[in-house]
C-alpha positions in Angstrom: 89.1 115.2 74.2 89.2 117.3 77.0 88.4 117.4 80.8 85.9 119.6 79.8 84.4 118.9 76.4 83.7 115.4 78.5 82.3 117.2 81.2 79.9 119.5 79.0 79.1 115.4 77.3 78.1 114.3 80.4 76.1 116.9 81.5 74.2 117.2 77.8 73.9 113.9 78.3 71.9 114.2 81.7 70.2 116.9 81.0 68.8 114.5 77.8 67.8 111.7 79.7 65.8 113.8 82.5 63.8 115.6 79.1 63.2 111.8 78.4 62.1 110.9 81.6 59.7 114.8 81.7 58.0 114.0 78.2 57.3 110.2 79.3 55.7 111.5 82.4 53.3 113.6 80.5 52.5 111.2 78.2 51.6 108.4 80.7 49.3 111.1 82.5 47.2 112.0 78.8 47.7 108.6 77.2 48.1 106.3 79.7 51.1 103.6 79.7 50.0 101.2 77.3 48.8 103.7 74.3 52.0 105.2 74.9 54.5 103.8 72.3 57.9 104.9 72.2 58.3 107.5 69.4 55.2 109.4 71.5 58.0 109.8 74.3 60.8 110.8 71.4 58.2 113.0 69.8 57.3 114.8 72.8 60.7 115.2 73.9 62.2 116.5 70.4 64.2 113.7 70.2 64.9 110.5 67.5 64.1 107.3 68.9 67.7 106.3 69.1 68.1 108.4 71.2 65.3 107.4 74.1 66.9 103.8 73.0 70.6 105.2 74.3 69.6 106.4 77.5 66.7 103.8 77.9 66.0 99.7 77.4 62.6 100.8 76.3 58.9 102.1 78.2 59.4 99.5 81.3 62.6 100.9 82.4 61.7 104.6 82.1 58.6 103.1 84.0 60.6 102.3 86.7 62.6 105.3 86.7 59.3 107.6 87.1 58.5 105.1 90.5 62.2 104.9 91.5 61.8 109.2 92.0 59.2 109.0 93.5 60.3 106.6 95.9 63.3 108.5 96.3 61.6 111.6 97.8 59.0 109.3 99.7 61.9 107.2 101.6 63.5 110.3 102.0 60.4 111.6 104.4 60.9 109.0 105.9 63.9 109.6 106.8 62.7 112.6 108.9 60.7 110.0 111.3 63.3 108.4 112.7 64.8 111.8 113.0 62.1 113.2 115.3 63.2 114.5 118.6 63.2 112.5 121.6 60.4 112.3 123.6 58.5 111.9 120.6 55.8 113.9 121.1 51.6 113.7 119.0 52.5 117.3 117.6 55.5 116.2 115.9 54.5 113.1 114.5 51.1 114.8 113.4 53.3 117.4 111.7 55.1 114.8 109.6 51.9 112.6 108.5 50.4 116.0 107.6 53.3 117.0 105.2 53.8 113.2 104.5 50.0 113.2 103.0 50.3 116.6 101.4 53.2 115.7 98.9 52.2 112.7 98.2 48.2 114.3 97.5 50.8 116.7 95.5 52.6 113.7 93.6 48.9 111.9 93.0 47.8 115.3 91.3 51.0 115.7 88.5 49.8 111.9 87.8 46.7 112.2 87.3 45.0 108.5 85.7 48.9 107.2 85.1 48.8 106.8 88.7 46.7 103.9 88.3 49.6 102.5 86.5 51.4 102.2 89.5 48.8 100.1 91.3 47.6 97.4 88.4 51.5 97.1 86.6 52.9 94.4 88.0 56.8 95.6 88.1 55.5 98.5 89.5 53.6 97.3 92.4 56.7 94.9 93.3 58.8 98.1 92.7 56.8 99.3 95.6 56.5 96.8 98.0 60.4 96.2 97.9 60.6 100.5 98.6 58.0 99.9 101.7 60.4 96.9 103.2 63.2 99.3 103.1 61.0 101.9 104.8 60.0 99.6 107.4 64.3 98.7 108.0 64.7 102.0 108.5 62.1 102.8 111.0 63.2 100.1 112.4 66.5 101.2 113.0 65.2 103.6 116.0 61.4 101.7 116.6 61.7 98.6 117.7 58.0 97.4 116.6 59.1 97.9 113.5 62.2 95.4 113.8 60.4 92.9 111.8 61.7 93.0 107.8 63.4 89.3 108.3 60.3 87.8 109.7 60.7 84.6 110.7 57.9 83.2 112.8 54.1 84.0 112.7 54.4 86.2 115.5 56.7 88.4 113.5 55.0 87.7 109.9 52.0 89.3 111.9 53.8 92.4 112.9 55.4 92.6 109.6 52.2 92.7 107.6 50.9 95.4 110.5 53.9 97.4 109.6 53.0 97.2 105.5 49.3 97.8 105.6 50.0 100.9 107.7 52.1 102.3 105.2 50.0 101.1 103.3 47.4 103.2 104.6 49.4 106.8 104.3 50.6 105.8 99.9 46.7 105.2 99.7 44.9 107.7 101.4 46.0 111.0 98.8 43.7 108.8 96.1 40.3 109.9 98.9 41.9 112.8 100.8 42.2 114.4 97.3 38.4 115.0 96.8 39.4 118.1 98.6 36.7 117.8 101.4 39.3 119.4 104.2 36.7 117.6 107.8 38.0 114.3 105.6 41.1 115.0 105.6 41.6 116.3 108.4 40.2 113.3 110.4 42.0 110.9 108.3 45.2 112.6 109.4 44.3 112.7 113.4 43.1 108.3 112.8 47.0 108.0 111.0 48.3 109.9 113.6 47.0 107.8 115.9 48.4 104.1 114.2 51.6 106.0 114.0 52.2 107.4 117.9 50.8 103.5 118.5 53.0 101.8 116.6 56.0 104.1 117.5 55.7 104.3 121.4 55.4 100.6 121.1 
């Protein structure tokens, strides 16, 4: 088999994998995670059941991959927070918070009721918690208050919980902000901006 043929096969393989993920996301959205079967995903993707298993070991791996895609985008947004210009300006932090919340609201709307899975599924919750720690470590590369990921003392653990809670507020705020209540959205973004300014400047 030529290099060109190998390349084409790999492209087709990746396209099929992406199609399965898109179909799974759609099935989870409309049917819920528990009520969706591998057969449902295969039918939606217009591939055979065996093809789904060729790419994934089952629904759990598909779920991990979908969550991973969302968390990767979220992680990259935190990378922008690390690269804000010095000295840190409230207007820059406000713009970052606004962008982050707007992105999370859009993601939540695209997930629909499937977003509940990300909260109630233990494996998904553990994946999100591990990502939150990675985000704290990333922020700790610039901001001292976030250098607490390896908490060894009671004081460090309290600081770690404070960091985790702030990131948790950002993640969960879109649940309430997605109700088209502009004054509430603006107030929440102001509050989060203040919390971040306090933590980033500390």
